C-alpha positions in Angstrom: 0.0 0.0 0.0 2.8 2.4 0.8 4.4 1.8 -2.6 1.2 2.8 -4.5 0.9 6.1 -2.6 4.4 7.1 -3.6 3.6 6.3 -7.2 0.6 8.5 -7.0 2.6 11.3 -5.4 5.2 11.0 -8.2 2.5 11.1 -10.9 0.9 14.2 -9.3 4.2 16.0 -9.1 5.0 15.2 -12.8 1.6 16.6 -13.8 2.3 19.8 -11.9 5.5 20.3 -13.8 3.7 20.4 -17.2 3.1 23.8 -18.8 0.0 25.4 -17.4 -1.0 27.3 -20.6 -3.5 25.1 -22.5 -5.6 27.5 -24.6 -7.1 27.8 -28.0 -7.5 30.9 -30.2 -11.0 31.1 -31.6 -11.3 33.3 -34.7 -14.2 34.3 -36.9 -13.4 36.1 -40.2 -16.3 37.4 -42.2 -15.7 37.4 -45.9 -18.3 39.9 -47.2 -20.4 39.3 -50.3 -19.6 42.0 -52.7 -21.8 43.0 -55.6 -19.2 43.7 -58.3 -19.0 42.9 -62.0 -16.0 40.5 -61.6 -15.8 38.8 -58.2 -12.8 36.8 -57.0 -12.5 35.2 -53.6 -9.9 37.1 -51.6 -6.5 35.8 -50.6 -6.3 36.1 -46.8 -3.4 35.9 -44.4 -4.0 35.6 -40.6 -1.0 36.1 -38.3 0.0 37.2 -34.8 1.9 40.5 -34.4 3.8 41.9 -31.4 2.2 45.2 -30.8 5.4 46.8 -29.4 7.4 46.5 -32.5 5.0 45.2 -35.2 7.0 42.1 -35.9 5.3 38.9 -36.8 5.1 36.3 -34.0 3.7 33.6 -36.3 1.5 32.8 -39.2 -1.7 31.0 -38.5 -3.4 30.7 -41.9 -3.0 31.7 -45.5 -5.9 31.2 -48.0 -5.0 31.4 -51.6 -5.5 29.6 -54.9 -3.5 26.6 -54.0 -4.9 24.4 -56.7 -3.7 26.7 -59.5 -1.7 24.9 -62.2 2.0 25.0 -61.7 1.4 26.7 -58.3 0.9 30.1 -60.0 -1.5 31.1 -57.2 1.4 31.5 -54.8 2.9 34.3 -56.9 0.0 36.6 -55.9 0.7 36.0 -52.1 2.9 39.2 -52.1 -0.3 41.2 -52.7 -0.9 40.8 -49.0 1.9 43.3 -48.5 2.1 43.6 -44.7 2.2 39.9 -44.1 4.5 39.3 -47.0 7.1 41.7 -45.7 6.9 40.5 -42.1 6.7 36.7 -42.6 5.4 35.5 -45.9 8.5 35.8 -48.1 10.4 33.5 -45.7 7.9 30.7 -46.0 7.5 28.1 -48.7 4.1 27.1 -50.1 2.1 25.0 -49.6 2.7 24.8 -45.9 1.1 22.1 -43.9 -1.4 23.3 -41.3 -1.2 26.9 -42.6 -2.1 27.2 -46.3 -5.4 26.4 -47.7 -7.9 27.3 -50.4 -9.7 30.7 -50.6 -13.0 30.9 -48.8 -16.5 31.8 -50.0 -18.4 34.8 -48.6 -19.8 34.4 -45.1 -18.4 33.9 -41.6 -15.4 31.6 -41.5 -15.0 30.0 -38.0 -11.5 28.8 -37.1 -10.0 27.3 -34.0 -6.2 27.3 -33.6 -4.9 24.9 -30.9 -2.5 26.4 -28.4 -0.4 23.2 -28.6 0.3 23.5 -32.3 1.9 25.7 -34.9 2.6 29.4 -34.2 0.8 29.3 -30.9 2.9 26.4 -29.4 5.8 28.6 -28.4 3.9 31.9 -28.0 4.7 33.5 -24.6 1.8 34.8 -22.6 1.1 38.5 -23.2 -0.6 41.1 -25.4 -0.7 40.6 -29.1 -2.6 41.6 -32.2 -4.3 39.2 -34.5 -3.9 40.6 -38.0 -6.1 39.6 -40.9 -5.1 40.9 -44.3 -7.1 40.4 -47.5 -6.3 41.2 -51.1 -8.6 40.4 -54.0 -7.9 40.3 -57.8 -9.7 43.1 -59.5 -10.5 44.4 -56.0 -9.1 46.0 -53.0 -6.8 45.4 -50.1 -7.5 45.7 -46.4 -5.9 44.7 -43.1 -7.5 44.8 -39.6 -5.9 44.3 -36.2 -7.7 42.8 -33.2 -5.9 43.0 -29.9 -6.0 40.0 -27.5 -4.1 38.6 -24.5 -2.6 35.2 -25.0 -2.7 33.0 -21.9 -5.7 34.8 -20.3 -9.2 33.8 -21.4 -11.4 36.8 -21.8 -14.3 38.4 -23.6 -14.2 38.2 -27.4 -12.8 41.3 -29.2 -14.2 42.4 -32.6 -13.0 44.8 -35.3 -15.0 45.4 -38.4 -13.3 45.9 -41.8 -14.6 48.5 -44.2 -14.4 46.8 -47.6 -12.6 43.5 -48.2 -13.2 42.2 -44.7 -16.3 42.1 -42.5 -16.2 41.5 -38.7 -13.1 39.8 -37.3 -13.6 38.3 -33.8 -11.0 36.8 -31.6 -11.3 35.0 -28.2 -8.9 33.0 -26.1 -10.6 29.9 -24.6 
């Protein structure tokens, strides 16, 4: 009996040594339906930015024409200028867990697990979630939504004015 208690004590101590930050980042990006003569789904990049110096802390998602023949869709990624300068040009595409196809108009709900990708090594603190959209024969827009990583809180929402609708972020 004494031996089983010491094993339970050891298991409890080991569990206490594990990282305490187990959070997910829930994001909703509204792609607005635009009434224009020639509509193309937007290319979208979603990344985390350090608010103090505006450096990229990690890319979460990039939506583009990944199925384009000879991967010609990737050549237009640089139209998302802010993301491209800060993080995109150093990446190769397609990138597992990051790149995907463009999305149709409507709300796009995403959950980024804190134990994977760009969030895995993100230190607790204040950040901006940046969503940037560029559309062929259309416009360009970027919105920043502040959030605190490592501290669950109320959702924060910022509304775009043309290429993006509401962007909502919450840490769960």
